[in-house]
C-alpha positions in Angstrom: 0.0 0.1 -0.1 3.0 2.2 0.7 4.3 2.3 -2.9 0.8 2.9 -4.1 0.7 6.1 -1.7 4.0 7.4 -2.4 2.9 7.3 -6.4 -0.5 9.1 -5.2 1.5 12.0 -3.8 3.8 12.1 -6.9 0.9 12.3 -9.1 -0.4 16.0 -7.1 3.0 17.5 -8.1 1.3 18.1 -11.8 -0.6 21.6 -11.8 -3.9 20.1 -12.7 -4.2 17.9 -9.9 -2.4 19.9 -7.3 -5.2 22.5 -7.6 -7.5 19.4 -6.3 -7.8 19.9 -2.7 -9.7 17.0 -1.6 -7.0 14.6 -3.7 -4.2 16.6 -1.8 -5.6 16.2 1.6 -6.2 12.5 1.2 -2.8 11.9 -0.1 -1.3 13.7 3.1 -3.7 11.8 5.6 -3.2 8.2 3.9 0.7 8.4 3.7 0.4 9.5 7.6 -1.8 6.3 8.2 0.7 3.9 6.3 3.7 5.3 8.3 2.0 4.7 11.4 1.2 0.8 10.5 4.7 0.4 9.6 5.9 1.9 12.9 3.6 -0.6 14.6 5.0 -3.7 13.2 8.6 -2.3 13.9 9.2 -2.7 10.1 12.0 -0.4 8.6 14.2 1.9 10.2 12.2 4.0 13.0 14.3 6.8 12.7 13.6 7.1 8.9 10.0 6.5 9.6 9.9 9.3 12.2 11.7 12.1 9.8 9.2 11.0 7.0 6.0 11.4 9.2 7.4 14.6 10.4 7.9 15.6 6.9 4.3 14.2 6.3 3.0 16.3 8.7 4.5 19.2 7.4 3.4 18.6 4.0 -0.3 18.2 5.3 -0.5 21.4 7.1 0.8 23.3 3.9 -1.6 21.7 1.7 -4.6 23.2 3.9 -3.0 26.4 3.0 -5.2 28.4 0.3 -3.5 28.3 -3.1 -2.9 31.6 -5.0 -5.6 32.8 -7.2 -4.6 33.7 -10.9 -4.9 37.3 -10.1 -2.4 36.8 -7.2 0.0 34.8 -9.2 0.1 37.6 -11.7 1.1 40.1 -9.2 3.7 37.8 -8.0 5.2 37.4 -11.3 5.2 41.2 -11.6 7.0 41.4 -8.5 9.7 39.1 -9.5 9.7 40.8 -13.0 10.4 44.3 -11.5 13.4 42.5 -9.2 15.2 41.0 -12.2 14.7 44.3 -14.3 15.8 46.3 -11.6 18.9 44.4 -10.7 19.7 43.9 -14.6 19.8 47.9 -14.9 22.0 48.3 -11.8 24.3 45.6 -12.6 25.3 47.2 -16.0 28.1 49.7 -14.9 28.2 51.5 -18.3 26.8 54.8 -19.1 26.1 56.2 -15.7 26.3 60.1 -15.5 26.5 62.1 -12.3 23.6 64.3 -11.6 24.5 65.4 -8.0 27.2 64.9 -5.5 26.6 66.1 -2.1 29.0 67.2 0.5 28.3 64.1 3.0 29.1 61.7 -0.3 25.6 61.3 -1.4 25.4 61.1 -5.1 22.8 60.5 -7.9 23.8 59.0 -11.0 21.4 58.5 -14.1 21.3 56.9 -17.6 18.9 56.6 -20.3 17.5 53.3 -21.5 15.8 52.5 -24.9 12.9 50.8 -23.4 12.3 52.6 -20.0 13.5 56.1 -20.4 16.0 58.2 -17.8 16.4 56.2 -14.8 18.1 57.7 -11.5 20.4 56.0 -9.0 21.0 57.2 -5.3 24.1 55.8 -3.5 24.3 56.4 -0.1 25.8 55.3 3.4 23.1 55.5 6.5 24.8 55.3 10.0 22.4 52.3 11.0 22.4 48.5 11.0 20.6 46.9 7.9 17.9 45.7 10.1 17.0 49.0 11.2 16.8 50.4 7.7 14.8 47.3 6.7 12.3 47.4 9.2 11.5 51.3 8.3 11.4 50.9 4.7 9.7 47.3 4.5 7.8 47.0 7.8 6.8 50.4 8.6 6.2 51.5 4.9 2.9 52.9 5.9 4.3 55.1 8.2 6.7 57.1 5.6 4.3 59.8 5.2 5.1 60.8 8.8 8.8 61.6 8.3 8.9 62.1 4.4 7.4 65.2 3.3 7.2 64.1 -0.4 5.1 61.6 0.6 1.5 62.0 1.6 0.3 58.3 2.3 1.5 54.9 1.7 -1.5 52.2 2.2 -1.2 48.4 1.8 -4.2 47.4 -0.1 -3.3 44.1 -0.5 -0.9 41.1 1.1 0.1 38.5 -1.3 2.3 35.7 0.5 5.3 36.7 2.7 7.1 39.4 0.9 4.6 40.9 -1.9 2.1 43.6 -1.3 -0.3 46.0 -3.3 0.3 49.5 -2.4 -1.4 53.0 -3.1 1.1 56.0 -2.6 0.0 59.6 -2.7 3.0 62.0 -3.6 2.7 65.4 -2.2 2.9 68.3 -4.8 6.5 70.0 -5.0 6.9 73.5 -3.7 5.2 76.0 -5.8 3.2 73.3 -7.5 5.3 73.1 -10.0 4.6 69.1 -10.0 0.9 68.5 -8.8 -0.2 65.8 -6.7 0.4 62.2 -8.1 -0.6 58.8 -6.9 0.7 55.4 -7.6 -0.4 51.8 -7.6 2.3 49.6 -7.3 3.3 45.8 -6.6 6.3 45.7 -4.4 8.3 42.8 -3.0 10.9 42.3 -0.5 14.0 39.6 -0.9 16.6 38.8 1.4 19.6 37.2 -0.1 22.2 36.6 2.5 23.4 39.9 3.9 21.7 41.9 0.8 18.1 42.8 0.5 16.4 43.9 -2.3 12.9 45.9 -2.4 11.6 46.1 -6.1 8.3 47.2 -7.4 6.7 48.6 -10.4 3.1 50.1 -11.4 0.2 47.7 -11.6 -3.6 48.0 -11.9 -5.8 47.3 -9.0 -9.6 47.2 -9.8 -10.4 48.5 -6.0 -8.3 51.4 -6.3 -9.0 53.5 -9.2 -7.8 57.2 -10.3 -8.4 59.6 -7.6 -9.8 62.9 -7.9 -7.2 65.7 -7.2 -4.4 63.0 -8.5 -2.7 62.5 -11.8 -2.2 58.7 -11.9 1.8 58.3 -12.2 3.8 55.2 -13.1 6.7 53.8 -11.6 9.5 51.0 -12.4 11.0 49.1 -12.5 12.3 50.3 -9.4 14.2 49.0 -6.3 16.5 49.4 -3.1 19.6 47.5 -2.4 20.7 47.5 1.1 24.0 45.7 2.4 25.9 46.4 5.4 28.8 48.3 4.5 32.1 45.8 4.7 34.2 46.0 7.7 31.4 48.2 9.3 27.9 46.4 10.1 26.4 49.3 11.9 26.3 51.1 8.6 24.2 50.4 5.9 24.9 51.0 1.9 21.6 52.0 0.1 21.3 51.9 -3.3 18.1 53.3 -5.0 16.9 53.0 -8.6 14.2 55.3 -9.5 12.2 55.3 -12.6 9.1 57.5 -12.9 6.6 58.7 -15.6 5.0 61.6 -13.6 2.8 61.8 -16.5 0.9 65.3 -17.6 2.6 68.0 -19.3 5.8 68.7 -17.7 9.4 70.1 -19.3 12.0 67.2 -19.1 14.5 69.4 -17.4 12.1 70.3 -14.6 11.6 66.2 -14.2 14.8 65.5 -14.0 15.7 68.3 -11.3 12.6 67.1 -9.3 13.7 63.5 -9.5 17.1 63.7 -8.5 16.4 66.2 -5.6 13.9 63.9 -4.6 16.4 61.3 -4.0 18.7 63.4 -2.1 15.9 64.4 0.1 14.9 60.9 0.9 18.4 60.0 2.1 18.2 63.0 4.7 14.7 62.3 5.6 15.5 58.5 6.2 18.5 59.6 8.6 16.5 61.7 10.7 13.8 59.2 11.1 16.4 56.7 12.1 18.2 58.8 14.4 14.8 59.6 16.4 13.9 56.1 16.1 16.9 54.9 17.6 16.8 57.8 20.5 13.3 56.5 21.6 
């Protein structure tokens, strides 16, 4: 009976069978029962049976999880696409031109990509450990409007899995209303790979968040932030921010470039101030 049960479990690896919740549940229950019988008869290595039973129990609990819908899978794919495109852009070191260099070492670079347009790259060092920066940017992202004057509000519309969210962001108008209020609907994903964190995103559509009165719906992405501990100085974090935005509306390109590069410099300063206050508290 046990070999037949394993064949049943192997069969549910096929997509059309994996969606059959009853079959998946029955497979997990059946294999657990068969392993119990073997253990009672003393047949086979008891250590091996115990290990497989533990794995079977874990499998059973995971099979009870609600599978992602087709729309959720689409958002997960968009988040992964944003991450891969962003890393590809940042990985190409050719063609970057300096936009701004600040006295503290912060700098903004830019380059023009045929299929994306002009993108901006902020490089800064923050005097806080990676976990503190990550927590502020990911775990507390809805509080960004409290410390970044360029942001009015960030709201999580939906969480998908453990590292992907759909957000609605409202950007404040620039001084003098040179660039009026914009808003964005984005899919974001956060990945940790060893000591490196990558926060990626891009614009998406979300039926429950149509265009809002008083805001121009802009588009962003692919965009990402990369966080790494500074080599030899784990209490400091290197932050690289790739920014790609289409603000929409009738705006001169020179104004857009100036606004976006300054927005990145301002962001770094506001983030430092926020982290310093958080640590002090």
